[in-house]
TIRO-2110 file (N, C-alpha, C; in Angstrom, 1 decimal):
// TIRO-2110
6.6, 7.2, 8.2, N, 1, A
6.2, 6.2, 7.5, CA, 1, A
5.4, 5.9, 6.6, C, 1, A
5.8, 6.1, 5.5, N, 2, A
5.0, 5.1, 4.2, CA, 2, A
4.8, 4.5, 4.0, C, 2, A
3.8, 4.3, 3.5, N, 3, A
2.8, 2.6, 3.7, CA, 3, A
2.1, 2.7, 2.5, C, 3, A
2.1, 1.3, 1.6, N, 4, A
1.2, 0.7, 0.5, CA, 4, A
-0.1, 1.2, 0.3, C, 4, A
-0.5, 0.2, -0.5, N, 5, A
-0.3, -0.6, -1.3, CA, 5, A
0.6, -0.5, -2.9, C, 5, A
1.8, -0.9, -2.5, N, 6, A
2.1, -0.6, -4.0, CA, 6, A
3.4, -2.2, -4.0, C, 6, A
4.4, -2.3, -4.9, N, 7, A
5.1, -3.0, -5.3, CA, 7, A
6.8, -2.6, -5.6, C, 7, A
7.5, -3.0, -5.0, N, 8, A
8.8, -1.7, -5.8, CA, 8, A
9.1, -1.9, -6.9, C, 8, A
8.7, -3.6, -7.5, N, 9, A
9.6, -3.2, -9.3, CA, 9, A
8.0, -2.4, -10.3, C, 9, A
6.9, -2.6, -9.5, N, 10, A
6.2, -1.8, -10.6, CA, 10, A
6.7, -0.5, -10.4, C, 10, A
6.9, -0.2, -9.5, N, 11, A
7.0, 1.8, -9.0, CA, 11, A
9.0, 2.5, -9.5, C, 11, A
9.3, 0.4, -10.5, N, 12, A
10.7, 1.4, -10.4, CA, 12, A
10.6, 1.4, -12.1, C, 12, A
9.3, 0.6, -12.1, N, 13, A
9.1, 0.5, -13.6, CA, 13, A
8.2, 1.6, -14.7, C, 13, A
8.0, 2.2, -13.3, N, 14, A
7.0, 3.4, -13.7, CA, 14, A
5.4, 3.3, -13.8, C, 14, A
5.0, 2.1, -13.1, N, 15, A
3.9, 1.5, -13.2, CA, 15, A
3.0, 3.2, -11.9, C, 15, A
2.2, 2.7, -12.0, N, 16, A
0.4, 3.6, -11.5, CA, 16, A
1.0, 3.3, -10.3, C, 16, A
0.6, 4.1, -9.1, N, 17, A
0.4, 3.8, -7.2, CA, 17, A
0.8, 4.9, -6.5, C, 17, A
-0.3, 3.9, -5.7, N, 18, A
0.2, 5.1, -4.2, CA, 18, A
0.2, 5.6, -3.0, C, 18, A
0.5, 5.9, -2.5, N, 19, A
1.2, 5.4, -0.6, CA, 19, A
0.7, 6.4, 0.4, C, 19, A
0.5, 5.8, 1.8, N, 20, A
0.1, 6.8, 2.6, CA, 20, A
1.6, 7.4, 3.2, C, 20, A
1.9, 8.8, 3.7, N, 21, A
3.1, 9.5, 4.0, CA, 21, A
1.9, 9.5, 5.6, C, 21, A
2.2, 9.1, 6.5, N, 22, A
1.7, 9.1, 7.8, CA, 22, A
2.7, 9.6, 9.4, C, 22, A
2.1, 10.5, 10.0, N, 23, A
3.1, 10.5, 10.7, CA, 23, A
3.0, 12.4, 11.7, C, 23, A
3.3, 12.7, 12.5, N, 24, A
3.0, 14.4, 12.5, CA, 24, A
4.5, 14.6, 13.2, C, 24, A
4.5, 14.5, 12.0, N, 25, A
6.2, 15.5, 11.1, CA, 25, A
5.3, 16.6, 10.8, C, 25, A
6.0, 17.7, 11.2, N, 26, A
5.9, 19.2, 10.6, CA, 26, A
6.1, 19.1, 9.2, C, 26, A
7.3, 18.5, 9.1, N, 27, A
6.9, 18.4, 7.2, CA, 27, A
6.6, 18.2, 6.7, C, 27, A
5.6, 17.3, 6.6, N, 28, A
5.0, 16.1, 6.3, CA, 28, A
4.6, 17.1, 4.5, C, 28, A
4.2, 18.1, 4.2, N, 29, A
3.5, 18.6, 2.9, CA, 29, A
4.8, 18.7, 2.2, C, 29, A
5.7, 18.8, 2.9, N, 30, A
7.5, 19.1, 1.6, CA, 30, A
7.5, 17.6, 1.1, C, 30, A
7.8, 16.9, 2.7, N, 31, A
8.4, 14.9, 2.3, CA, 31, A
6.7, 15.0, 1.0, C, 31, A
5.5, 15.0, 1.2, N, 32, A
4.5, 14.8, 0.0, CA, 32, A
4.9, 15.3, -1.7, C, 32, A
5.1, 16.4, -1.2, N, 33, A
6.1, 16.7, -3.0, CA, 33, A
7.1, 16.7, -3.7, C, 33, A
8.2, 16.5, -2.2, N, 34, A
9.2, 15.1, -2.7, CA, 34, A
8.8, 13.9, -3.4, C, 34, A
7.9, 13.5, -2.1, N, 35, A
7.5, 11.3, -3.0, CA, 35, A
6.8, 12.1, -4.1, C, 35, A
6.5, 12.8, -4.6, N, 36, A
4.9, 12.6, -5.6, CA, 36, A
5.5, 12.5, -7.3, C, 36, A
6.0, 12.2, -8.0, N, 37, A
5.7, 12.4, -10.0, CA, 37, A
4.7, 12.0, -9.9, C, 37, A
4.6, 11.9, -11.0, N, 38, A
3.4, 11.4, -12.9, CA, 38, A
3.2, 9.8, -11.9, C, 38, A
4.1, 9.0, -11.6, N, 39, A
3.1, 8.2, -11.5, CA, 39, A
3.1, 7.6, -9.6, C, 39, A
3.8, 7.9, -9.5, N, 40, A
3.5, 8.0, -7.3, CA, 40, A
2.8, 8.7, -7.1, C, 40, A
2.3, 8.9, -6.4, N, 41, A
1.1, 9.6, -5.8, CA, 41, A
1.1, 9.4, -4.1, C, 41, A
2.0, 10.4, -3.1, N, 42, A
1.3, 10.2, -1.1, CA, 42, A
0.6, 10.5, -1.5, C, 42, A
-0.2, 10.7, 0.0, N, 43, A
-1.0, 10.8, 0.5, CA, 43, A
-1.0, 10.9, 2.0, C, 43, A
-1.2, 12.2, 3.4, N, 44, A
-1.2, 12.2, 3.6, CA, 44, A
-1.8, 12.3, 4.9, C, 44, A
-1.4, 11.2, 6.3, N, 45, A
-2.5, 11.0, 6.9, CA, 45, A
-2.3, 11.0, 8.6, C, 45, A
-2.9, 11.2, 8.9, N, 46, A
-2.6, 11.1, 11.0, CA, 46, A
-2.2, 10.1, 11.4, C, 46, A
-3.4, 9.4, 10.9, N, 47, A
-4.1, 7.7, 12.2, CA, 47, A
-2.9, 6.9, 11.6, C, 47, A
-1.7, 6.8, 12.5, N, 48, A
-1.0, 6.0, 12.7, CA, 48, A
-1.3, 4.8, 12.6, C, 48, A
-2.0, 4.1, 13.4, N, 49, A
-2.1, 3.4, 13.8, CA, 49, A
-3.1, 2.8, 12.3, C, 49, A
-3.6, 3.4, 12.4, N, 50, A
-5.0, 2.4, 11.1, CA, 50, A
-4.2, 2.6, 9.9, C, 50, A
-3.0, 3.7, 9.3, N, 51, A
-2.3, 2.7, 9.1, CA, 51, A
-1.5, 1.6, 8.8, C, 51, A
-1.0, 1.7, 10.2, N, 52, A
-0.4, 0.2, 10.6, CA, 52, A
-1.5, -0.6, 10.8, C, 52, A
-2.1, -0.4, 10.7, N, 53, A
-3.2, -1.9, 11.0, CA, 53, A
-3.5, -2.4, 9.3, C, 53, A
-4.2, -1.5, 8.3, N, 54, A
-3.9, -2.1, 7.7, CA, 54, A
-3.5, -2.2, 6.0, C, 54, A
-1.9, -2.1, 6.7, N, 55, A
-0.7, -2.4, 6.3, CA, 55, A
-0.2, -4.0, 6.2, C, 55, A
-1.0, -4.3, 8.0, N, 56, A
-0.7, -5.8, 8.6, CA, 56, A
-2.1, -7.0, 7.8, C, 56, A
-3.3, -6.3, 7.9, N, 57, A
-4.1, -7.0, 7.4, CA, 57, A
-4.1, -7.2, 5.7, C, 57, A
-3.2, -6.6, 5.7, N, 58, A
-3.8, -6.3, 3.4, CA, 58, A
-2.7, -7.7, 3.8, C, 58, A
-1.1, -7.5, 4.2, N, 59, A
-0.6, -8.3, 4.0, CA, 59, A
-1.2, -9.9, 4.4, C, 59, A
-1.5, -10.2, 4.7, N, 60, A
-2.2, -11.5, 6.3, CA, 60, A
-3.7, -12.3, 4.4, C, 60, A
-4.2, -11.6, 4.0, N, 61, A
-5.4, -10.9, 2.9, CA, 61, A
-4.4, -11.3, 1.7, C, 61, A
-3.3, -10.8, 1.3, N, 62, A
-2.3, -12.1, 0.7, CA, 62, A
-1.6, -13.1, 1.0, C, 62, A
-1.0, -12.8, 1.9, N, 63, A
-0.9, -14.5, 2.1, CA, 63, A
-2.1, -15.2, 2.4, C, 63, A
-3.3, -14.8, 2.5, N, 64, A
-4.3, -15.7, 2.2, CA, 64, A
-4.7, -16.3, 0.9, C, 64, A
-4.9, -15.2, 0.2, N, 65, A
-5.1, -15.4, -1.8, CA, 65, A
-3.9, -16.3, -2.0, C, 65, A
-2.6, -15.7, -2.1, N, 66, A
-1.7, -17.0, -2.3, CA, 66, A
-1.5, -18.7, -1.5, C, 66, A
-2.0, -18.7, -1.2, N, 67, A
-2.8, -19.6, -0.1, CA, 67, A
-3.7, -20.4, -1.1, C, 67, A
-4.8, -19.6, -2.0, N, 68, A
-6.0, -20.3, -2.1, CA, 68, A
-5.4, -20.6, -4.0, C, 68, A
-4.8, -19.7, -4.5, N, 69, A
-3.9, -19.4, -5.8, CA, 69, A
-3.4, -20.8, -5.3, C, 69, A
-2.4, -20.8, -5.0, N, 70, A
-1.6, -22.2, -4.8, CA, 70, A
-2.1, -23.8, -4.7, C, 70, A
-3.3, -23.6, -3.7, N, 71, A
-3.9, -24.6, -4.3, CA, 71, A
-5.0, -24.6, -5.1, C, 71, A
-5.5, -23.6, -6.6, N, 72, A
-6.2, -24.3, -7.6, CA, 72, A
-7.4, -23.9, -7.6, C, 72, A
-8.3, -23.1, -6.5, N, 73, A
-9.5, -23.1, -5.8, CA, 73, A
-9.5, -21.3, -7.0, C, 73, A
-9.2, -21.5, -7.0, N, 74, A
-10.4, -20.3, -8.5, CA, 74, A
-10.4, -18.6, -7.7, C, 74, A
-10.9, -17.7, -8.5, N, 75, A
-10.8, -16.2, -8.1, CA, 75, A
-11.8, -16.7, -7.0, C, 75, A
-13.2, -16.9, -7.3, N, 76, A
-14.5, -16.7, -6.6, CA, 76, A
-14.3, -17.3, -5.0, C, 76, A
-12.8, -18.5, -4.7, N, 77, A
-12.7, -18.3, -3.4, CA, 77, A
-11.4, -16.7, -2.3, C, 77, A
-11.0, -16.1, -4.0, N, 78, A
-10.2, -15.6, -3.2, CA, 78, A
-10.9, -14.1, -1.8, C, 78, A
-10.5, -13.6, -1.3, N, 79, A
-11.0, -12.9, -0.2, CA, 79, A
-11.8, -11.2, -1.0, C, 79, A
-12.3, -10.8, -0.7, N, 80, A
-13.5, -9.6, -1.5, CA, 80, A
-13.2, -9.1, -1.3, C, 80, A
-13.2, -7.4, -1.1, N, 81, A
-13.6, -5.8, -0.8, CA, 81, A
-15.0, -6.0, -1.0, C, 81, A
END
């Protein structure tokens, strides 16, 4: 599994990005080396459920921020970390 945060358009434009490679695959270190570039960094992790939940929650927060923006509530109304 490969999980964000990243936007494909920005990865294609070679803007800096990082992702997580997750799973119990015995060749994950080799896959990490294949995916890593100067602009795209992949980190490995065993916590598959945590990465999946984090990705799902990130999407919910992005939708909420988009709704807030479209209603003109400004940056103060956005969810913050």
